[in-house]
N, C-alpha and C positions, 0 to 999 in steps of 0.2 A: 437448437443452438445456432446463432448466426454463423455463416461460413467464415467470416473474418475473425481472426483471433482478437479478443478484447484485451487491451492492456490497461491495467489500473496501477497508477503510481501513488504510493502512500508517502506523504511528505509531512515534515514539520521542521521549523527552523529552531526548535528548542528540544534538547534531549530530555529523556525521562518522562515522556508523556504517554507511554504505552504503545508507541508506534509499532515496534517489532512484534510485540505480543499480539497486536491486532492483525498484523500481516500473517503471523502463524495461524491464528484462529480463522481468519478469512480464507486463506489458501487451503487449510485443512478441511473446512466445511465444503468448499467448492469441489474438492477432490471426492469427498463423501457423496456429493450430488452427482457423481459419475462423470465429472468433467476432467479433461486432461489439463493439468495445471503446472505451470512453470513459475517458480519464485526466482527472481533476480536479486541478489544481495549486492546493493550499491552503497553499503555503509562500511567505512573502514573498520568499524568495530566488529564487523562480521558476526553479530549475534544471531542473525537468521541462519547463517551457514551452519551454526552449531545447535540450532534449536531442535531439529528432528534428527534421530539417528539415520544413517544412510543404509540403503539395502545392500550395498557392496562397498568396494574400496573408494576412497575419495579421489576426485580428479586432480591431476597435476596442474591443470589450467583453470582459469576463472575469468572474471569480468575484465581484468587488466589485459589478458591475452586477446580477448574479443575486441577490445577497443584498439589495441596496438595494431591489430591486423585490419583495422578499418571498419569495424562493426559487423563482423561476420561470426555468427554462432555456429559451432560445429557440434555434431553428436557427441564427440569425445569430451566436450566441455561440460556436459550436463550429467548430473548424477541422480539416480532414483533414490528417494527417501523411503523410510519404513512405512509411510502413509501411502497406500495404493493410489496410483494416479497422480502423485505429487512428486515433481522433480525440482532440482535446484541448480542454478548457476551460481557457484560460490563467489564470494567477494575476491579473494586472492588478489588484492589490489597492489601488491608489491610489484615493481617493474620486472617483467620476465626477461630472460636472457641477459641478466646483469646490466640492463639499461640504467644509466645514471639519473635519468629524469623521471621523477614520480609521475604516475599517470595523470594526476590532477593538474600538475604543472604542464605536462605535455599537451593535454587537451586545450589549454589556454593558448598554445602556439598554433593551433589548427583553426582555420576559418570554419571548417565543418565539424569541429569538436563537439559543440552542443547538440548536434543532430546525430551523432554516431549511434547512440543507443536506440534512438527513434528508428534509424535505418535498420538496425539489427532486428528490431521487432517486426519489420516488414519482410525479412528474409524468408526464404523457402523453408528452412528447417523449423523455424518457429511457427509459421503459418500452416505447415503440413502436420505438425505433431502436437499442437496445443490449442485448446479452446480459450484459455484465459492465461494471461501473464500478470503476476503481481510483483511490483518492484518495491523493495524496501530501500529507502533513501537515507542519506546522511542527515542527522538531526542538527542542521546548521544551514547557513546561506551559501555554502561552498559550491564549487564547480559541480560536484557529484549530485547535489540536490537539484541544480538546474538541469543537469543531464537527465535525471529521472523525471523531472517535471515535464520536460519537452517530449519524453518518450511515450507518455500515457495518452490514451483516448480521453481519459479524465483523471483528475487527482482526487484522492481522499486526504484531507488535511486533518490529522489527529490533533484534537484540541481539548486539553484538560481545562475546565472552567475555574482557573485561578488567576490571580493578578499578573503573575510573571508570564504565563502563557498568553494571556490576553494582550499584554504589552508587546510580546514578541510577534504576535500575529500582525499587528499594525506597523511595528517598527522594522520587522524583518521580512515576513512572508509577503505582505502587500507590495513593498518596494521590489522584492524579487520578481513577483509576477509582472509588475510594470516593466522591469528591465527585460524580461524574457519575451514580452509581447510588443516591443517597439516596432516590429516589422509585420504585425498581424494584418494591418490594412493592405499590405502588398499581397498577402496570400494567407489564408487560414493555416496552411501547412507550416508557416513560419512562426506560429504562436502555440501557446499551450491549449489544452482542452479545458472544459469546465472544472470547477472546484466544488467538491462536496465536503462540507465541514462535518466531521464526526465528533460529537461530544463524547470523550473517552475517559474512562477511569473517573467517573463522576461521583463525588461523595454526596451524601445526603445532608448538605448544610445549606443554610440560608444564603451564604455568600456565593456558593457554587450555583445555586438556583438563580440568583440575581444576574450573575455574569452570563449564564446560559440564556436567560430571557433577553438580556440586552443584545447578545450576539444574534439571536433569532430575529429580533426586531430590526436590527441594522441590515440584515440580509434577507428580509422578507421578500416574497415575490413582487416584482415590479418596482422595488424601491429604487434601484438603479442610481445609487448615490455614490458608488465607489468606482475606482479606476478600472478594475477588472469587471467585464460585463456579465459574467456568469458564475457567481458564487452563491451557493445555497447551503442551508444547514439541514442535515438529515433529521427526520422526525424521531427516529430511534436513537437512543443513546446507550452507551455501554456503562453500566454502573460499576462503582468500585466494589469489589467483593473478593473474599478469600479464594473463591473457586478459580479465578483467573490466574492468580499466583501459584496455586496448587497444580493447576493443569500444566503450567510452564515447568514446574519442578518435575512433573511426571512425563514431560516431553510428549504431550498429547493435546489435540485441539480441545478447547473448552466445551464444545458441543458433545463430545464423548464423555467428558469428566463430570459435567454439571447438567443432569437430566431433570425434566419436570417430575415432581413427585409430591404426593399428599397435598395437592392444591397450591403448591408453591408457584408463584409467578416470577417472571424475570429470570428464569434459569439461563445459564450460558447457552444452552441448546436453543431456546426460544429467541433470545436477544440476537444471536448471530444469524439465525434464519431471517429475522426481520431486517437486519442490516443488508443481507444479501438481496432481499426482495426490493429494497429501495435502490440499491446500486445496479442491479440487473433485473428489471421488472419482469422479463420473460420467464424468470425462474419462480415467480410468485406461486405459492401453493405446493411447491415440490419440497418434500422433507427428506432428510438424509436417510431415514429408514422407513419411508412410506408415510402416508398420512397419519397424523396423531390427533387426539383430542387435546388441543393446546389452550392454556389460559391466555387471555389477552395480555400482551406485553404493556406494562405500565409506562407511559411516556412522561 
């Protein structure tokens, strides 16, 4: 594992596209691969905060406290979950100490506000205790989405191949990226990292296939026709299937719930491993429970 903690921001400017479910499954698998994983819940809905049971008592502090103190994460802010190796910094986005200004509004008054979470990721506590951080962001174009986008070494954009998500991608996410990267030419540190588009919750329909193929074509390697210079689409997609919803209900990662069996292809176990290999190539070939005879994942 690289010495530097890897920070992955999972973003979407539209709700209901499976973003938090993906964060839970990704972080759960990374922990199963023996990595020390921190999930940061930057979504006011706090769905990720409630996804996995905690190993002990919940923390009284959360992301708002971290931001109000200038972007410093302390050990007492972070709780261990029931998944070995997986910890969480809860949303807790209500203003602490009875402050009257909501954290999103307060961030907008700070010149350094958009960089606070990015700076927190560079802090000693995170760098010394975690191999990977996965940030679950708000499903909108709000301040917290920008905060999360700026904090990651790269972003994963959760994209459901339907008309509304496709529209939101160009009308909301692309302009957000442009606004966040206005200072990139001054220094790379002042911009976002690359964007990896994940086709998520993909139904087996002709319409979904057409939208997915169009998106892949628009962001094919070297196309270079869009404002953001580094957007690509992952080869692996997450199919729509009951196993993902059932794993959520059972509060466990899908790789544990949906295993390869009887020649079945595209199990949650296989799909999530292939996603990890694309996002973190140095892990390729490492399986959660040792090497297995795996069917090829259908693309």
